[in-house]
N, C-alpha and C positions, 0 to 999 in steps of 0.2 A: 215139569214143574219149575215155576219161577218164584222165588221170594221176593216179597216186597216190604216186608219190615219184621223186626223181631221185638219180643217182650224183654228186652235186655238193656237197660238204661245205662248211661256211662257218666264217669265224674269228670274224666280228662276231655278236654276239647279235642276233637279228632283232626288235630291239624296237619299231620301228616297225612292221614288218609285223604283229606280234601286237598292237600298239596299234590300227592301222585294223580288224583284225577284231574287237577289243572293241567298239570305237566303233560299229560297224555292228550287232554284236549287241545292243547297248544302245538304240540308235535302233530296231532292229526290235521289241524287246521292250516298251520304255517308250513311244516316240513313236507306234508303229504298232501296239501291243498285240499283237504276234505273231500278227497277222492273225486273232486270235479275233473281234473285233468288226468287221464289215463296215463300220460307220460311220466308226470312228476310222481304219481303214486307209485308206478312201477319201479322208477329210479329209487325211491326211497327205499323199497322193498329190497331191491337188489344190493343196493349200497350199505343199508344199514340192518337188514335181515339176516337171520342166523342160518346159514346154509351148511348142514352137517358134512357134506361131502367135501366141501371147500376147506372148512376147518380142520376136518381131520385128514384131509389130502387124499381122499379114497376116490374122488371124482377127476380126471384129467383136466389140467388147465386148457382153458379154450373151448371147454364144453358149453353150448348155447343151450338154455333152459328156456323153452315156451311158457310164457305167462298169461297168453290170451291176447287178442286183438293184434295178433301180428308181432307182439313185443317179445322180446327175449333177455334172459339175465345171462351174462358172461361169467363163467367160472374163473376167479383168478389163480395164478400161482402162489399168493401169499395168503396165508390163513388170517382171516380178520377176527381175532380173538375178541375184540371189544364188542362184536356184534352179539356175544352172548349177553350183553347189558343192554346195548341199543335197541334189539330186537324186542325187549320187554316193553318198550313204549311206542311200538307202532302197531297199525292195525290196518286191516284190508277192507273195511267197509264200514257204514254207519251202524248197522246192526251188531258187528263184532266190538266196536269200540263202546255203545251204547250197554250192550250186554254185560260186557266185563266190568266196566265202571259201576253198573247198578250194583253187581254181587259185591264188589269190594265196598260199596258204600253201606250195604246191608250187614256185612260181616267185618270190615275192617275197623270200625270205629270202636268195637269191643276188643278186639286183638290188641290194637293200640293202646286202649285203656288198661289191659292186664299187664303191659311191660314199659309204657313210657313211650315218648316220641323218637328219642335217638336210638333206642333198640329196636323199635318197630322198623325204621328205615334198614337197619341191617338185616333184621329177620326177612323182611320183604325181598331185599335182594338176592339174598342166600336162596330163600326158596325158588326164586326164579332162576338161579343158576343152576339149582339141582333139577328143576322142571328141565331146563334145556340140556342138561348133561344125560338125563334118562332118555328123551328124545332122541339124541345123537346115538346113544348105545342101540336104541330099538332099531335104528334105520341109519348106520353110518354112512352109506353110500348114497344118501338122499341127496338130488341136487336142488330140492325144492326149498326157496327160502320159507323160514318160519318166523311168523310174527305175532305178537299179542302179549297182552299183560295176563292172561289166564293161568300160565304155570305159576307164577308169583300169588296170584289170587287162591289159586287152588291151596297154596300152602297156608294161607289166612284160614281157609275153611278147614283144613286138616287140623290147625290149631283150635278152631272154634269148637269142633266135635268133641276134642278132649276137655277143654275147659268149661263149656256149657252143653253138654249132652241134651239136658232135659228142658231148656229153654224152649218156649214156642215160637216157631218160626211160622208167620203168615205167607202162605204160598197160592199162587193162581194154578189152578189144575185144568188142563183142557182135556175134556172125554169126547172125542169125535168132534161135532158141532156144538156140545154143550160146554160152557165154561164156569167154573166155580171157584170159590175160594176154601181154603181149610188151613187150619193152625196146626202143625205138626211139632213134635219135639225135634230139636236140632239133629239128633242122631238118626232119625228116621229120614228126614229129608235129605241131609249130608251124606248119609250110608247109603241110600238109593242112587244118589248121583255118582259117588264113588264106584259103586257097583257096575253102574252104567258104563262108567269109563273104563273099567277092566273089561267088560263084555266086548265093547267097542274095539278095544285096543286088541283083544285077542283075534277077535273077527277079521280086523284088517291085516294082522300078523299072518294069519292064515291063509288069507286071500292075496297076500303080497300087495295089497292096495297101497298106493302112495299119495302123496299131497291130502288135501282136505284139513280136517280138524286133528291137531297134534295131541292125540288123547293120552299117550304115553306121557308128555310133559304135564298133563294133568294128574296122571297117578304119581310121577316123581314128585311134583310140588307137593301133592297132599301129604304123601308120606313124609317129605322133609318137613312139613309144618308140624306135624303129630311128633316127629322127633325133636325138632329144634326148640318148640315151645316149652320144654322141660328146662331147657337153659336159658331160655329170653323171658320167661314170665317173671315177674317181680313180685316175691312172696308177699311184700307189705301192701302191694296194691291189691292182689287177690284176697288178702285179708280183711281189707277195707271193704271190698265189693261184697264179701259174703256176710260181713257184719251189718251189712246197710242195705242189702237187696234181698228181698223175700220173694221167693216163687211161689205164688199159690196155685192149686189145681183149679181147674174150671169149676165154677160153682161154688168156691170157697168163700 
């Protein structure tokens, strides 16, 4: 299921949400070369991506990690802690960044609207850090670089399911060769997504699979968003929304 819009208008201009999307796009195009040059892409992932085994010093320095097309990433002796943050703004391909930014656009504006611009910046980064920490705990000896904004965006989604569980989210659904759209309550769409991450994470853990999608980062970010929204949501903003927005059932 891919959401493409929600029935949840905002009062504030989503300046931070748009800003995060722009920063990710700029990093993808300028730092990572838009994926055109494999060497530039791999270099950015190796230097700015989060490698759990390097940060936690559980992988011997000098270990060469193959990243495809004959290129390798070398584990250093110094843990690069800043990669916990820089990895949030890197991606591995066009579909990766477009998918992440699309989810952020659909859900981020409402969460920014619930807490204000400054708080949203801190909230977003904290969710990303929690997501990275969860992934490192799940596989502390992984030598594979982790990149992507999905952990932080998962936090946005976790906040959304608590604040606006009954808001309808319009979603594209693939049923084999048949494609349709359906409007689902946020708790159904996001709940399904979260359960799917748990299932994929458990399956990967049991099979000892490495690499691929960092689903435990998604889980950690989602849970962090559910916890942190209680601290970051602005009661005045929420009261304003509740008094000004009426969500009617279909056919009303």
